[in-house]
A tleap script that builds the chain and sets N, CA, C and O, in Angstrom:
source leaprc.protein.ff14SB
mol = sequence {
  NMET SER GLU HIE TYR TRP CYS HIE GLY PRO
  SER CYS HIE THR TYR THR THR GLN ASP ARG
  VAL ARG GLY THR LYS GLY SER LYS VAL LEU
  ARG THR ARG LYS ILE LYS ILE ASN ASN ASN
  GLY TYR PRO CYS GLY LEU TYR LYS TYR PHE
  CYS SER ASN SER CYS TYR ASN ASN PHE ALA
  ASP LYS HIE ALA GLU GLN ILE ILE LYS ILE
  GLU PRO ARG HIE GLU PRO LEU GLU THR PRO
  ILE ASP ASP PRO LYS LYS GLU THR GLU SER
  THR HIE TRP GLY THR TYR THR ARG THR VAL
  ILE ASN LYS ILE ASP THR SER ASN ASN VAL
  CGLY
}
set mol.1.N position { 122.502 104.456 98.882 }
set mol.1.CA position { 121.332 103.619 98.967 }
set mol.1.C position { 121.418 102.508 97.918 }
set mol.1.O position { 121.896 102.722 96.803 }
set mol.2.N position { 120.959 101.354 98.289 }
set mol.2.CA position { 120.994 100.205 97.399 }
set mol.2.C position { 120.058 100.421 96.202 }
set mol.2.O position { 119.070 101.149 96.297 }
set mol.3.N position { 120.382 99.786 95.093 }
set mol.3.CA position { 119.550 99.880 93.891 }
set mol.3.C position { 118.364 98.922 93.948 }
set mol.3.O position { 117.540 98.898 93.034 }
set mol.4.N position { 118.274 98.132 95.016 }
set mol.4.CA position { 117.166 97.196 95.140 }
set mol.4.C position { 116.929 96.841 96.607 }
set mol.4.O position { 117.783 97.067 97.465 }
set mol.5.N position { 115.761 96.287 96.867 }
set mol.5.CA position { 115.435 95.673 98.149 }
set mol.5.C position { 115.137 94.215 97.881 }
set mol.5.O position { 114.771 93.851 96.763 }
set mol.6.N position { 115.287 93.383 98.883 }
set mol.6.CA position { 114.850 91.997 98.783 }
set mol.6.C position { 113.441 91.930 99.357 }
set mol.6.O position { 113.132 92.604 100.340 }
set mol.7.N position { 112.593 91.120 98.746 }
set mol.7.CA position { 111.221 90.949 99.224 }
set mol.7.C position { 111.254 90.479 100.679 }
set mol.7.O position { 112.035 89.595 101.031 }
set mol.8.N position { 110.423 91.062 101.507 }
set mol.8.CA position { 110.369 90.722 102.927 }
set mol.8.C position { 109.363 89.610 103.230 }
set mol.8.O position { 109.180 89.247 104.392 }
set mol.9.N position { 108.717 89.072 102.211 }
set mol.9.CA position { 107.763 87.986 102.437 }
set mol.9.C position { 108.460 86.774 103.040 }
set mol.9.O position { 109.471 86.316 102.507 }
set mol.10.N position { 107.933 86.245 104.151 }
set mol.10.CA position { 108.615 85.140 104.824 }
set mol.10.C position { 108.649 83.854 104.006 }
set mol.10.O position { 109.469 82.978 104.279 }
set mol.11.N position { 107.785 83.723 103.018 }
set mol.11.CA position { 107.754 82.509 102.206 }
set mol.11.C position { 108.154 82.762 100.760 }
set mol.11.O position { 108.041 81.860 99.930 }
set mol.12.N position { 108.617 83.958 100.440 }
set mol.12.CA position { 108.931 84.314 99.060 }
set mol.12.C position { 109.912 83.322 98.433 }
set mol.12.O position { 109.772 82.969 97.262 }
set mol.13.N position { 110.883 82.881 99.192 }
set mol.13.CA position { 111.911 81.982 98.675 }
set mol.13.C position { 111.426 80.542 98.491 }
set mol.13.O position { 112.186 79.689 98.032 }
set mol.14.N position { 110.170 80.266 98.843 }
set mol.14.CA position { 109.658 78.898 98.704 }
set mol.14.C position { 108.745 78.724 97.495 }
set mol.14.O position { 108.419 77.594 97.132 }
set mol.15.N position { 108.327 79.819 96.865 }
set mol.15.CA position { 107.415 79.722 95.720 }
set mol.15.C position { 108.174 79.229 94.493 }
set mol.15.O position { 109.250 79.734 94.172 }
set mol.16.N position { 107.613 78.252 93.822 }
set mol.16.CA position { 108.311 77.613 92.704 }
set mol.16.C position { 107.977 78.292 91.385 }
set mol.16.O position { 107.134 77.822 90.620 }
set mol.17.N position { 108.660 79.417 91.132 }
set mol.17.CA position { 108.532 80.116 89.861 }
set mol.17.C position { 109.923 80.214 89.246 }
set mol.17.O position { 110.924 80.222 89.963 }
set mol.18.N position { 109.984 80.289 87.919 }
set mol.18.CA position { 111.275 80.289 87.233 }
set mol.18.C position { 112.148 81.489 87.588 }
set mol.18.O position { 113.374 81.376 87.619 }
set mol.19.N position { 111.529 82.632 87.856 }
set mol.19.CA position { 112.346 83.814 88.163 }
set mol.19.C position { 113.032 83.722 89.521 }
set mol.19.O position { 113.888 84.551 89.829 }
set mol.20.N position { 112.680 82.740 90.336 }
set mol.20.CA position { 113.327 82.568 91.636 }
set mol.20.C position { 114.459 81.536 91.599 }
set mol.20.O position { 115.219 81.430 92.562 }
set mol.21.N position { 114.586 80.778 90.513 }
set mol.21.CA position { 115.620 79.740 90.416 }
set mol.21.C position { 116.976 80.391 90.176 }
set mol.21.O position { 117.135 81.181 89.245 }
set mol.22.N position { 117.948 80.059 91.015 }
set mol.22.CA position { 119.302 80.596 90.901 }
set mol.22.C position { 120.310 79.484 91.165 }
set mol.22.O position { 119.970 78.447 91.735 }
set mol.23.N position { 121.539 79.706 90.748 }
set mol.23.CA position { 122.618 78.774 91.031 }
set mol.23.C position { 123.102 78.047 89.795 }
set mol.23.O position { 122.535 78.173 88.710 }
set mol.24.N position { 124.165 77.283 89.987 }
set mol.24.CA position { 124.749 76.520 88.890 }
set mol.24.C position { 124.196 75.106 88.901 }
set mol.24.O position { 123.599 74.665 89.883 }
set mol.25.N position { 124.398 74.408 87.807 }
set mol.25.CA position { 123.889 73.052 87.662 }
set mol.25.C position { 124.373 72.187 88.834 }
set mol.25.O position { 125.564 72.141 89.141 }
set mol.26.N position { 123.435 71.518 89.467 }
set mol.26.CA position { 123.759 70.672 90.604 }
set mol.26.C position { 123.590 71.357 91.946 }
set mol.26.O position { 123.530 70.680 92.973 }
set mol.27.N position { 123.510 72.680 91.969 }
set mol.27.CA position { 123.315 73.383 93.247 }
set mol.27.C position { 122.324 74.545 93.066 }
set mol.27.O position { 122.632 75.693 93.385 }
set mol.28.N position { 121.150 74.229 92.556 }
set mol.28.CA position { 120.104 75.234 92.326 }
set mol.28.C position { 119.365 75.529 93.627 }
set mol.28.O position { 119.225 74.665 94.492 }
set mol.29.N position { 118.900 76.761 93.742 }
set mol.29.CA position { 118.101 77.197 94.893 }
set mol.29.C position { 116.952 78.068 94.404 }
set mol.29.O position { 116.995 78.620 93.304 }
set mol.30.N position { 115.925 78.182 95.241 }
set mol.30.CA position { 114.870 79.171 95.033 }
set mol.30.C position { 115.244 80.368 95.890 }
set mol.30.O position { 115.464 80.219 97.092 }
set mol.31.N position { 115.321 81.557 95.294 }
set mol.31.CA position { 115.771 82.747 96.001 }
set mol.31.C position { 114.643 83.766 96.085 }
set mol.31.O position { 113.790 83.852 95.201 }
set mol.32.N position { 114.659 84.532 97.163 }
set mol.32.CA position { 113.733 85.644 97.338 }
set mol.32.C position { 113.864 86.603 96.158 }
set mol.32.O position { 114.961 86.822 95.646 }
set mol.33.N position { 112.731 87.176 95.730 }
set mol.33.CA position { 112.766 88.116 94.610 }
set mol.33.C position { 113.430 89.433 94.988 }
set mol.33.O position { 113.311 89.917 96.113 }
set mol.34.N position { 114.129 89.989 94.016 }
set mol.34.CA position { 114.762 91.298 94.157 }
set mol.34.C position { 113.792 92.345 93.603 }
set mol.34.O position { 113.201 92.149 92.541 }
set mol.35.N position { 113.632 93.440 94.316 }
set mol.35.CA position { 112.732 94.506 93.887 }
set mol.35.C position { 113.589 95.697 93.494 }
set mol.35.O position { 114.236 96.310 94.343 }
set mol.36.N position { 113.593 96.024 92.214 }
set mol.36.CA position { 114.420 97.124 91.719 }
set mol.36.C position { 113.815 98.467 92.097 }
set mol.36.O position { 112.596 98.633 92.139 }
set mol.37.N position { 114.694 99.416 92.370 }
set mol.37.CA position { 114.270 100.778 92.675 }
set mol.37.C position { 114.978 101.695 91.694 }
set mol.37.O position { 116.206 101.701 91.615 }
set mol.38.N position { 114.205 102.469 90.948 }
set mol.38.CA position { 114.836 103.375 89.981 }
set mol.38.C position { 114.935 104.782 90.563 }
set mol.38.O position { 114.612 104.999 91.731 }
set mol.39.N position { 115.375 105.719 89.760 }
set mol.39.CA position { 115.615 107.088 90.227 }
set mol.39.C position { 114.352 107.812 90.674 }
set mol.39.O position { 114.426 108.729 91.492 }
set mol.40.N position { 113.200 107.419 90.152 }
set mol.40.CA position { 111.954 108.088 90.519 }
set mol.40.C position { 111.406 107.601 91.853 }
set mol.40.O position { 110.383 108.100 92.323 }
set mol.41.N position { 112.067 106.644 92.456 }
set mol.41.CA position { 111.578 106.128 93.726 }
set mol.41.C position { 110.524 105.053 93.560 }
set mol.41.O position { 109.989 104.565 94.556 }
set mol.42.N position { 110.210 104.672 92.345 }
set mol.42.CA position { 109.216 103.632 92.114 }
set mol.42.C position { 109.896 102.285 92.254 }
set mol.42.O position { 111.028 102.180 91.781 }
set mol.43.N position { 109.359 101.282 92.827 }
set mol.43.CA position { 108.036 101.225 93.435 }
set mol.43.C position { 107.986 101.960 94.773 }
set mol.43.O position { 109.015 102.254 95.381 }
set mol.44.N position { 106.775 102.244 95.208 }
set mol.44.CA position { 106.629 102.970 96.456 }
set mol.44.C position { 105.655 102.226 97.365 }
set mol.44.O position { 105.073 101.215 96.973 }
set mol.45.N position { 105.490 102.725 98.550 }
set mol.45.CA position { 104.596 102.094 99.506 }
set mol.45.C position { 105.057 100.686 99.832 }
set mol.45.O position { 106.256 100.427 99.937 }
set mol.46.N position { 104.118 99.790 99.991 }
set mol.46.CA position { 104.474 98.429 100.370 }
set mol.46.C position { 105.165 97.682 99.239 }
set mol.46.O position { 105.857 96.696 99.497 }
set mol.47.N position { 105.000 98.119 97.998 }
set mol.47.CA position { 105.650 97.428 96.883 }
set mol.47.C position { 107.144 97.748 96.799 }
set mol.47.O position { 107.836 97.248 95.912 }
set mol.48.N position { 107.640 98.570 97.709 }
set mol.48.CA position { 109.075 98.790 97.817 }
set mol.48.C position { 109.717 97.625 98.568 }
set mol.48.O position { 110.910 97.364 98.415 }
set mol.49.N position { 108.920 96.925 99.382 }
set mol.49.CA position { 109.445 95.868 100.237 }
set mol.49.C position { 108.864 94.484 99.960 }
set mol.49.O position { 109.373 93.489 100.475 }
set mol.50.N position { 107.816 94.410 99.161 }
set mol.50.CA position { 107.161 93.136 98.874 }
set mol.50.C position { 106.934 92.992 97.379 }
set mol.50.O position { 106.544 93.949 96.709 }
set mol.51.N position { 107.179 91.792 96.855 }
set mol.51.CA position { 107.046 91.577 95.416 }
set mol.51.C position { 105.603 91.312 95.005 }
set mol.51.O position { 105.287 91.382 93.817 }
set mol.52.N position { 104.720 91.010 95.953 }
set mol.52.CA position { 103.329 90.721 95.611 }
set mol.52.C position { 102.449 90.915 96.844 }
set mol.52.O position { 102.947 91.040 97.962 }
set mol.53.N position { 101.142 90.937 96.623 }
set mol.53.CA position { 100.199 91.001 97.733 }
set mol.53.C position { 100.322 89.768 98.612 }
set mol.53.O position { 100.175 89.853 99.831 }
set mol.54.N position { 100.590 88.632 98.003 }
set mol.54.CA position { 100.722 87.387 98.757 }
set mol.54.C position { 101.873 87.487 99.756 }
set mol.54.O position { 101.717 87.111 100.918 }
set mol.55.N position { 103.015 87.985 99.319 }
set mol.55.CA position { 104.159 88.137 100.229 }
set mol.55.C position { 103.851 89.148 101.329 }
set mol.55.O position { 104.231 88.941 102.481 }
set mol.56.N position { 103.169 90.237 100.987 }
set mol.56.CA position { 102.795 91.227 101.998 }
set mol.56.C position { 101.848 90.608 103.020 }
set mol.56.O position { 102.042 90.773 104.224 }
set mol.57.N position { 100.820 89.892 102.547 }
set mol.57.CA position { 99.853 89.274 103.459 }
set mol.57.C position { 100.515 88.251 104.368 }
set mol.57.O position { 100.187 88.177 105.552 }
set mol.58.N position { 101.445 87.459 103.835 }
set mol.58.CA position { 102.158 86.490 104.666 }
set mol.58.C position { 102.958 87.193 105.757 }
set mol.58.O position { 102.978 86.742 106.902 }
set mol.59.N position { 103.615 88.292 105.407 }
set mol.59.CA position { 104.385 89.078 106.372 }
set mol.59.C position { 103.461 89.643 107.447 }
set mol.59.O position { 103.748 89.541 108.640 }
set mol.60.N position { 102.351 90.238 107.017 }
set mol.60.CA position { 101.404 90.839 107.964 }
set mol.60.C position { 100.805 89.780 108.885 }
set mol.60.O position { 100.645 90.026 110.080 }
set mol.61.N position { 100.472 88.609 108.349 }
set mol.61.CA position { 99.940 87.524 109.181 }
set mol.61.C position { 100.963 87.076 110.215 }
set mol.61.O position { 100.624 86.850 111.377 }
set mol.62.N position { 102.201 86.949 109.795 }
set mol.62.CA position { 103.256 86.470 110.689 }
set mol.62.C position { 103.581 87.475 111.784 }
set mol.62.O position { 103.865 87.085 112.917 }
set mol.63.N position { 103.542 88.776 111.455 }
set mol.63.CA position { 104.003 89.809 112.380 }
set mol.63.C position { 102.888 90.729 112.879 }
set mol.63.O position { 103.174 91.837 113.333 }
set mol.64.N position { 101.638 90.304 112.807 }
set mol.64.CA position { 100.506 91.168 113.170 }
set mol.64.C position { 100.613 91.696 114.595 }
set mol.64.O position { 100.370 92.880 114.830 }
set mol.65.N position { 100.968 90.849 115.541 }
set mol.65.CA position { 101.049 91.292 116.940 }
set mol.65.C position { 102.101 92.389 117.112 }
set mol.65.O position { 101.852 93.375 117.806 }
set mol.66.N position { 103.270 92.229 116.491 }
set mol.66.CA position { 104.321 93.242 116.613 }
set mol.66.C position { 103.927 94.533 115.905 }
set mol.66.O position { 104.249 95.622 116.380 }
set mol.67.N position { 103.232 94.422 114.771 }
set mol.67.CA position { 102.788 95.606 114.031 }
set mol.67.C position { 101.806 96.411 114.870 }
set mol.67.O position { 101.905 97.637 114.931 }
set mol.68.N position { 100.857 95.735 115.521 }
set mol.68.CA position { 99.854 96.416 116.338 }
set mol.68.C position { 100.496 97.085 117.551 }
set mol.68.O position { 100.011 98.119 118.009 }
set mol.69.N position { 101.575 96.513 118.078 }
set mol.69.CA position { 102.256 97.114 119.236 }
set mol.69.C position { 102.869 98.470 118.895 }
set mol.69.O position { 103.099 99.275 119.797 }
set mol.70.N position { 103.137 98.741 117.630 }
set mol.70.CA position { 103.707 100.027 117.232 }
set mol.70.C position { 102.746 101.159 117.564 }
set mol.70.O position { 103.158 102.198 118.079 }
set mol.71.N position { 101.473 100.961 117.273 }
set mol.71.CA position { 100.473 101.993 117.533 }
set mol.71.C position { 99.169 101.335 117.968 }
set mol.71.O position { 98.234 101.222 117.176 }
set mol.72.N position { 99.103 100.898 119.234 }
set mol.72.CA position { 97.884 100.226 119.685 }
set mol.72.C position { 96.701 101.192 119.720 }
set mol.72.O position { 96.872 102.393 119.931 }
set mol.73.N position { 95.523 100.660 119.514 }
set mol.73.CA position { 94.310 101.479 119.516 }
set mol.73.C position { 93.419 101.006 120.657 }
set mol.73.O position { 92.987 99.854 120.690 }
set mol.74.N position { 93.148 101.928 121.605 }
set mol.74.CA position { 92.324 101.594 122.757 }
set mol.74.C position { 90.941 102.224 122.681 }
set mol.74.O position { 90.066 101.917 123.491 }
set mol.75.N position { 90.748 103.102 121.712 }
set mol.75.CA position { 89.457 103.745 121.494 }
set mol.75.C position { 89.186 103.784 119.998 }
set mol.75.O position { 90.124 103.832 119.201 }
set mol.76.N position { 87.921 103.763 119.608 }
set mol.76.CA position { 87.618 103.816 118.180 }
set mol.76.C position { 87.884 105.204 117.606 }
set mol.76.O position { 87.811 106.199 118.327 }
set mol.77.N position { 88.186 105.271 116.337 }
set mol.77.CA position { 88.302 106.543 115.631 }
set mol.77.C position { 86.918 106.920 115.125 }
set mol.77.O position { 86.097 106.047 114.845 }
set mol.78.N position { 86.661 108.210 115.008 }
set mol.78.CA position { 85.364 108.674 114.529 }
set mol.78.C position { 85.542 109.825 113.553 }
set mol.78.O position { 86.452 110.642 113.700 }
set mol.79.N position { 84.666 109.884 112.557 }
set mol.79.CA position { 84.633 110.969 111.593 }
set mol.79.C position { 83.256 111.612 111.672 }
set mol.79.O position { 82.256 110.920 111.480 }
set mol.80.N position { 83.166 112.917 111.948 }
set mol.80.CA position { 81.860 113.566 112.032 }
set mol.80.C position { 81.160 113.591 110.665 }
set mol.80.O position { 81.786 113.831 109.633 }
set mol.81.N position { 79.854 113.337 110.689 }
set mol.81.CA position { 79.052 113.341 109.455 }
set mol.81.C position { 77.756 114.100 109.694 }
set mol.81.O position { 77.328 114.277 110.834 }
set mol.82.N position { 77.136 114.549 108.601 }
set mol.82.CA position { 75.777 115.088 108.661 }
set mol.82.C position { 74.829 113.917 108.857 }
set mol.82.O position { 75.193 112.764 108.631 }
set mol.83.N position { 73.590 114.229 109.287 }
set mol.83.CA position { 72.604 113.162 109.400 }
set mol.83.C position { 72.437 112.505 108.035 }
set mol.83.O position { 72.265 113.204 107.036 }
set mol.84.N position { 72.485 111.180 107.971 }
set mol.84.CA position { 72.328 110.500 106.680 }
set mol.84.C position { 70.964 110.811 106.065 }
set mol.84.O position { 69.953 110.874 106.765 }
set mol.85.N position { 70.952 111.003 104.753 }
set mol.85.CA position { 69.719 111.298 104.034 }
set mol.85.C position { 69.389 110.120 103.128 }
set mol.85.O position { 70.254 109.579 102.440 }
set mol.86.N position { 68.126 109.741 103.146 }
set mol.86.CA position { 67.684 108.670 102.259 }
set mol.86.C position { 67.087 109.297 101.010 }
set mol.86.O position { 66.198 110.145 101.081 }
set mol.87.N position { 67.592 108.863 99.875 }
set mol.87.CA position { 67.087 109.365 98.598 }
set mol.87.C position { 66.494 108.205 97.829 }
set mol.87.O position { 67.116 107.154 97.671 }
set mol.88.N position { 65.281 108.416 97.356 }
set mol.88.CA position { 64.634 107.403 96.543 }
set mol.88.C position { 64.831 107.761 95.088 }
set mol.88.O position { 64.561 108.884 94.663 }
set mol.89.N position { 65.305 106.792 94.334 }
set mol.89.CA position { 65.539 107.017 92.920 }
set mol.89.C position { 64.787 105.956 92.127 }
set mol.89.O position { 64.538 104.846 92.597 }
set mol.90.N position { 64.444 106.337 90.926 }
set mol.90.CA position { 63.703 105.427 90.076 }
set mol.90.C position { 64.411 105.303 88.739 }
set mol.90.O position { 64.819 106.296 88.138 }
set mol.91.N position { 64.544 104.088 88.295 }
set mol.91.CA position { 65.103 103.822 86.978 }
set mol.91.C position { 64.137 102.913 86.247 }
set mol.91.O position { 63.094 102.546 86.788 }
set mol.92.N position { 64.468 102.557 85.054 }
set mol.92.CA position { 63.559 101.681 84.322 }
set mol.92.C position { 63.570 100.256 84.881 }
set mol.92.O position { 62.783 99.417 84.443 }
set mol.93.N position { 64.479 99.966 85.870 }
set mol.93.CA position { 64.477 98.665 86.532 }
set mol.93.C position { 63.647 98.681 87.807 }
set mol.93.O position { 63.384 97.627 88.386 }
set mol.94.N position { 63.235 99.852 88.248 }
set mol.94.CA position { 62.429 99.948 89.458 }
set mol.94.C position { 62.913 101.066 90.355 }
set mol.94.O position { 63.810 101.831 90.000 }
set mol.95.N position { 62.301 101.145 91.523 }
set mol.95.CA position { 62.620 102.183 92.494 }
set mol.95.C position { 63.517 101.597 93.575 }
set mol.95.O position { 63.324 100.465 94.016 }
set mol.96.N position { 64.502 102.388 93.993 }
set mol.96.CA position { 65.366 101.945 95.079 }
set mol.96.C position { 65.723 103.141 95.944 }
set mol.96.O position { 65.621 104.291 95.515 }
set mol.97.N position { 66.140 102.855 97.166 }
set mol.97.CA position { 66.515 103.893 98.120 }
set mol.97.C position { 67.997 103.752 98.414 }
set mol.97.O position { 68.502 102.653 98.643 }
set mol.98.N position { 68.682 104.888 98.402 }
set mol.98.CA position { 70.091 104.867 98.786 }
set mol.98.C position { 70.299 105.890 99.889 }
set mol.98.O position { 69.591 106.894 99.965 }
set mol.99.N position { 71.261 105.626 100.729 }
set mol.99.CA position { 71.578 106.519 101.832 }
set mol.99.C position { 72.800 107.345 101.458 }
set mol.99.O position { 73.820 106.801 101.037 }
set mol.100.N position { 72.694 108.661 101.612 }
set mol.100.CA position { 73.789 109.568 101.310 }
set mol.100.C position { 74.419 110.017 102.623 }
set mol.100.O position { 73.754 110.590 103.486 }
set mol.101.N position { 75.717 109.744 102.756 }
set mol.101.CA position { 76.440 110.129 103.968 }
set mol.101.C position { 77.505 111.145 103.576 }
set mol.101.O position { 78.368 110.861 102.745 }
set mol.102.N position { 77.440 112.334 104.182 }
set mol.102.CA position { 78.402 113.404 103.898 }
set mol.102.C position { 79.249 113.670 105.124 }
set mol.102.O position { 78.725 113.873 106.219 }
set mol.103.N position { 80.568 113.671 104.940 }
set mol.103.CA position { 81.485 113.994 106.034 }
set mol.103.C position { 81.440 115.498 106.296 }
set mol.103.O position { 81.239 116.291 105.377 }
set mol.104.N position { 81.631 115.880 107.564 }
set mol.104.CA position { 81.724 117.293 107.926 }
set mol.104.C position { 83.187 117.676 107.894 }
set mol.104.O position { 84.011 117.037 108.547 }
set mol.105.N position { 83.521 118.719 107.137 }
set mol.105.CA position { 84.897 119.167 107.018 }
set mol.105.C position { 85.262 119.984 108.256 }
set mol.105.O position { 84.764 121.094 108.443 }
set mol.106.N position { 86.133 119.431 109.098 }
set mol.106.CA position { 86.557 120.123 110.309 }
set mol.106.C position { 87.953 120.688 110.189 }
set mol.106.O position { 88.477 121.261 111.144 }
set mol.107.N position { 88.575 120.530 109.004 }
set mol.107.CA position { 89.959 120.991 108.839 }
set mol.107.C position { 90.085 122.514 108.762 }
set mol.107.O position { 91.163 123.054 109.010 }
set mol.108.N position { 88.993 123.214 108.419 }
set mol.108.CA position { 89.052 124.668 108.270 }
set mol.108.C position { 88.537 125.404 109.512 }
set mol.108.O position { 88.491 126.634 109.529 }
set mol.109.N position { 88.151 124.656 110.547 }
set mol.109.CA position { 87.629 125.314 111.742 }
set mol.109.C position { 88.742 126.065 112.473 }
set mol.109.O position { 89.851 125.554 112.628 }
set mol.110.N position { 88.435 127.272 112.914 }
set mol.110.CA position { 89.391 128.082 113.652 }
set mol.110.C position { 88.973 128.038 115.117 }
set mol.110.O position { 87.796 128.184 115.448 }
set mol.111.N position { 89.953 127.836 115.982 }
set mol.111.CA position { 89.541 127.846 117.381 }
set mol.111.C position { 90.435 127.193 118.285 }
set mol.111.O position { 90.173 127.149 119.487 }
savepdb mol mol.pdb
quit
């Protein structure tokens, strides 16, 4: 396995920062950032493939249609909850109402 990945951001090589400048005098280029991977597997998740949120967002914007085709959703997902309860609380700034929503744990159901 390689010791690094190259950032997958489609515009990473266009950002004008000093760490992207490479080459010899007279033939300089802006290069995509290299993302180092150490023995612990860090970075992980999307930061294994993208050097910043900006590069990730650019990639997602460019490839959104193809990403959605991997796992299209034709129905909404739902999480069972108890009936929401309204609790009125009072502080020295005044009284306010907050709604408490509790998820129902269905992972332990046998059947």
